[in-house]
C-alpha positions as CSV (number, residue, x, y, z in Angstrom):
1,X,-57.7,-78.0,41.9
2,X,-60.7,-76.7,43.9
3,X,-61.8,-73.5,44.2
4,X,-60.5,-72.0,47.9
5,X,-61.3,-68.5,48.7
6,X,-58.9,-66.4,50.2
7,X,-61.1,-64.8,52.6
8,X,-62.6,-68.2,54.2
9,X,-61.7,-70.5,57.3
10,X,-62.1,-74.2,56.9
11,X,-62.1,-77.5,58.5
12,X,-60.6,-80.9,57.5
13,X,-64.0,-82.1,56.9
14,X,-64.5,-79.5,54.1
15,X,-66.8,-76.9,55.4
16,X,-66.0,-73.1,55.3
17,X,-67.1,-70.2,57.4
18,X,-67.0,-66.6,56.2
19,X,-66.6,-64.3,59.4
20,X,-68.9,-61.2,59.1
21,X,-68.3,-59.5,62.6
22,X,-70.0,-61.6,65.1
23,X,-71.5,-63.8,62.5
24,X,-70.4,-66.9,60.8
25,X,-71.9,-67.9,57.3
26,X,-71.4,-71.6,56.8
27,X,-71.2,-74.0,54.1
28,X,-69.2,-76.7,52.2
29,X,-66.3,-76.5,50.1
30,X,-66.2,-76.7,46.2
31,X,-64.0,-80.0,46.8
32,X,-66.8,-81.4,49.0
33,X,-69.6,-80.6,46.3
34,X,-67.5,-82.4,44.0
35,X,-67.0,-85.7,45.6
36,X,-70.6,-85.7,47.0
37,X,-71.8,-85.4,43.3
38,X,-75.0,-84.1,42.4
39,X,-76.6,-83.0,45.5
40,X,-80.4,-83.6,46.0
41,X,-81.3,-82.6,49.3
42,X,-79.8,-80.8,52.2
43,X,-81.2,-81.0,55.8
44,X,-80.3,-78.2,57.9
45,X,-80.9,-76.8,61.7
46,X,-83.8,-74.6,62.2
47,X,-83.1,-70.9,63.4
48,X,-82.9,-70.5,67.0
49,X,-80.9,-73.9,67.1
50,X,-77.5,-74.3,68.8
51,X,-74.9,-75.9,67.0
52,X,-71.7,-76.9,68.6
53,X,-68.3,-77.0,67.0
54,X,-67.4,-80.5,65.6
55,X,-71.0,-81.9,66.0
56,X,-73.1,-82.4,63.1
57,X,-75.5,-80.0,62.4
58,X,-77.1,-81.4,59.3
59,X,-76.6,-83.3,56.4
60,X,-76.4,-83.4,52.9
61,X,-77.5,-85.9,50.2
62,X,-76.3,-86.9,47.0
63,X,-77.1,-89.2,44.0
64,X,-73.8,-91.0,45.5
65,X,-74.1,-90.6,49.3
66,X,-75.6,-88.8,52.5
67,X,-72.9,-87.3,54.3
68,X,-73.3,-85.1,57.6
69,X,-72.4,-81.6,57.9
70,X,-70.2,-80.4,60.8
71,X,-70.1,-77.2,62.5
72,X,-66.8,-75.5,62.2
73,X,-68.0,-73.0,65.1
74,X,-70.2,-73.2,68.2
75,X,-73.1,-70.6,68.2
76,X,-76.9,-69.8,67.6
77,X,-78.5,-70.0,64.1
78,X,-79.8,-66.9,63.1
79,X,-80.5,-67.7,59.4
80,X,-81.0,-70.7,57.0
81,X,-81.0,-70.5,53.3
82,X,-84.3,-71.6,52.5
83,X,-83.6,-71.6,48.9
84,X,-81.9,-75.1,49.2
85,X,-85.1,-76.6,50.4
86,X,-86.2,-75.9,46.5
87,X,-82.9,-75.9,44.5
88,X,-80.4,-78.3,46.6
89,X,-78.4,-78.2,43.4
90,X,-77.2,-74.4,44.4
91,X,-74.9,-76.4,46.8
92,X,-73.1,-77.9,43.5
93,X,-73.5,-75.0,41.3
94,X,-72.2,-71.9,44.0
95,X,-71.0,-73.5,47.2
96,X,-69.5,-70.3,48.2
97,X,-72.5,-67.7,47.1
98,X,-76.1,-69.2,46.6
99,X,-75.1,-72.5,47.8
100,X,-74.4,-71.2,51.6
101,X,-76.3,-73.2,54.3
102,X,-76.5,-71.2,57.8
103,X,-75.5,-68.3,59.4
104,X,-74.7,-68.2,63.2
105,X,-74.0,-65.6,65.9
106,X,-70.6,-66.7,67.1
107,X,-70.3,-68.2,70.8
108,X,-66.6,-68.0,71.0
109,X,-64.8,-66.3,68.5
110,X,-61.3,-68.0,69.7
111,X,-62.7,-71.1,68.2
112,X,-61.9,-69.3,64.6
113,X,-58.1,-69.7,65.3
114,X,-58.6,-73.6,65.4
115,X,-59.6,-73.7,61.7
116,X,-57.6,-74.0,58.6
117,X,-56.5,-71.0,56.7
118,X,-56.9,-71.3,52.8
119,X,-53.2,-72.2,52.4
120,X,-53.4,-74.9,55.1
121,X,-56.5,-76.1,53.5
122,X,-55.2,-76.5,50.1
123,X,-52.2,-78.6,51.8
124,X,-54.9,-80.8,53.9
125,X,-56.4,-81.3,50.2
126,X,-53.2,-82.0,48.8
127,X,-52.7,-85.1,51.6
128,X,-56.4,-86.6,50.7
């Protein structure tokens, strides 16, 4: 069974967000990195870019496939994990810690209510 931390919110597309006040740290779940296989490249937005909930904000390429990253929330990118440029494998090794992707300033905190709880995400995975 995939690792599903209890302090995160999830999307059905397997992104997670950690809410830190007005900010959201975003990455992909353990399940997503397992499905992708070895990540070889991560394409992310730039600081200052706006992302829109439900729209692609970047992509992850693995030896098996390329996959779009979908924004769990809307906001302005305030930080990008530059370590992934040289070490994309961090997404596989540590999807919830070192493998985070971006931090955004949340535009509308009510969007968080539309995301899955850890329990709902686990149920979602059970249905895959």
